[in-house]
KEVEX-82938 format. One record per atom (N, C-alpha, C, O, CB): residue in three letters; x, y, z. Coordinates in pm, whole numbers, plus 50000, padded with zeros to 5 digits. Glycine has a CB too. Example, Ala and Ser with C-alpha at 12.3 -4.5 7.8 and 13.67 -1.06 7.14 Angstrom:
REM KEVEX-82938
Ala513194943150780/Ala512304955050780/Ala513204967050780/Ala514244966850846/Ala511314955350905/Ser512854977550708/Ser513674989450714/Ser512905000350787/Ser513415011450804/Ser514084994050572/
//
This chain:
REM KEVEX-82938
Unk739277972040759/Unk740567976840753/Unk740877985240878/Unk742027986240920/Unk740747984440629/Unk739827991340935/Unk740098000941044/Unk739887993841188/Unk739378000341279/Unk739108013941028/Unk740227982441205/Unk740007976941336/Unk741127968541377/Unk741847962741295/Unk738757969241342/Unk741307967841514/Unk742377959141576/Unk743687967741590/Unk743757979941575/Unk742667945641484/Unk744617959741618/Unk746037965441646/Unk746647972341542/Unk747537980441567/Unk746967955241683/Unk746287970141426/Unk746917976541297/Unk746307990941278/Unk746647996941177/Unk746617967141158/Unk745507996541359/Unk744888009941324/Unk745978019741314/Unk745868029041235/Unk743828014741430/Unk747008018241388/Unk748098029841394/Unk749248027641296/Unk749988037041268/Unk748748031041542/Unk749418016141246/Unk750538012941166/Unk750488018141015/Unk749498016140946/Unk750667998241168/Unk751558024640968/Unk751568030540836/Unk752298020940731/Unk753248024440661/Unk752288044640843/Unk751728008940733/Unk752257999240637/Unk751758001940490/Unk750788009240471/Unk751857985040683/Unk752367996340396/Unk752067998740262/Unk750537995240228/Unk749838002240155/Unk753037990640176/Unk750147984040289/Unk748817979740284/Unk747817990040333/Unk746827992640265/Unk748707967640360/Unk748037995740446/Unk747218005440500/Unk747178018240426/Unk746118024140405/Unk747588007640629/Unk748368022740386/Unk748388034440305/Unk747698032940177/Unk746978041940134/Unk749718038440282/Unk747888021940113/Unk747288019039990/Unk745738019340003/Unk745018025839928/Unk747778005639939/Unk745328012140099/Unk743908013040120/Unk743308026340148/Unk742248028940091/Unk743568004740224/Unk743848035340230/Unk743388048440268/Unk743338057740136/Unk742378064740106/Unk744378054440383/Unk744568056440062/Unk744618064939942/Unk743538060039843/Unk742908068739783/Unk746068064539875/Unk743258047739822/Unk742228043039722/Unk740848047739781/Unk740028052539703/Unk742278026339699/Unk740548046839910/Unk739318050739976/Unk739118066139954/Unk737988070439934/Unk739378047040131/Unk740228074639958/Unk740088089039948/Unk739898093139798/Unk739118102239767/Unk741348096040011/Unk740628086239705/Unk740448088939564/Unk738908084539525/Unk738258091739449/Unk741598080639476/Unk738408073639575/Unk737078071139536/Unk736108080239592/Unk735208084439520/Unk736728058139569/Unk736198084039722/Unk735228094739780/Unk735348107339713/Unk734308113939704/Unk735448097339929/Unk736378112039664/Unk736638125039602/Unk736318124339450/Unk736098134839390/Unk738128129239625/Unk736278112239385/Unk735948111739250/Unk737138114939171/Unk736958120739064/Unk734838120639218/Unk738348111939209/Unk739518115639136/Unk740108102839075/Unk739688091739107/Unk740538123039227/Unk741138104938981/Unk741808094538924/Unk743178091638985/Unk743728080638978/Unk741908097038787/Unk743688102539046/Unk745098102639103/Unk745248111939199/Unk744418120939203/Unk746128105139008/Unk746278111639291/Unk746608122439379/Unk748028125739357/Unk748778117039314/Unk746338119139525/Unk748488138439385/Unk749838141839367/Unk750758139839486/Unk751958137239476/Unk749898155239326/Unk750048141339609/Unk750798140639732/Unk749848133539837/Unk748658136539847/Unk751278155439779/Unk750458124439909/Unk749608118340036/Unk750598120640149/Unk751638114140161/Unk749178100640024/Unk750198130640234/Unk751058134940345/Unk750528127240479/Unk749338126340509/Unk750988151540362/Unk751568122040551/Unk751098114940668/Unk751368124040780/Unk752468129440794/Unk751778101040687/Unk750298125940867/Unk750478133940990/Unk750468126041115/Unk749478125841187/Unk749428144141001/Unk751478119941140/Unk751678111441257/Unk753038103641257/Unk753738102941157/Unk750518101541265/Unk753338098141369/Unk754538091041390/Unk754168076241424/Unk753338073541510/Unk755388097841504/Unk754778067741356/Unk754618053641371/Unk755968046941404/Unk756768044841313/Unk753998047741245/Unk756208043841520/Unk757508037741554/Unk757638023241538/Unk758698017641567/Unk757818040541687/Unk756518016541489/Unk756468002741462/Unk756867998841325/Unk757347987741302/Unk755177998141488/Unk756668008441228/Unk756888006141086/Unk758158012941038/Unk758368024741066/Unk755698011141007/Unk759018005640965/Unk760298012840924/Unk760018023040812/Unk759098021840730/Unk761418002340873/Unk760928033440817/Unk760698044340718/Unk760798038740584/Unk760108043840495/Unk761678055740733/Unk761518029640560/Unk761568023340413/Unk759968018540377/Unk759508021140265/Unk762748008440409/Unk759318012740457/Unk757938007640442/Unk757098019440414/Unk756348020140317/Unk757417999840569/Unk757268029240505/Unk756348041740490/Unk756608049240360/Unk755648053540296/Unk756578052140611/Unk757868050840317/Unk758188058340195/Unk758018049640077/Unk758238053939964/Unk759588064040199/
//
């Protein structure tokens, strides 16, 4: 998931993958907030939110 041109895009697929990876690593069942620290001009705000 972390290779190629899509590394910087904040698409639903990438966000979902990263959230699931973090949850699994931390041994959690859910998270309350996922905060994005970056600007992605290629993905619409509707897709990010």
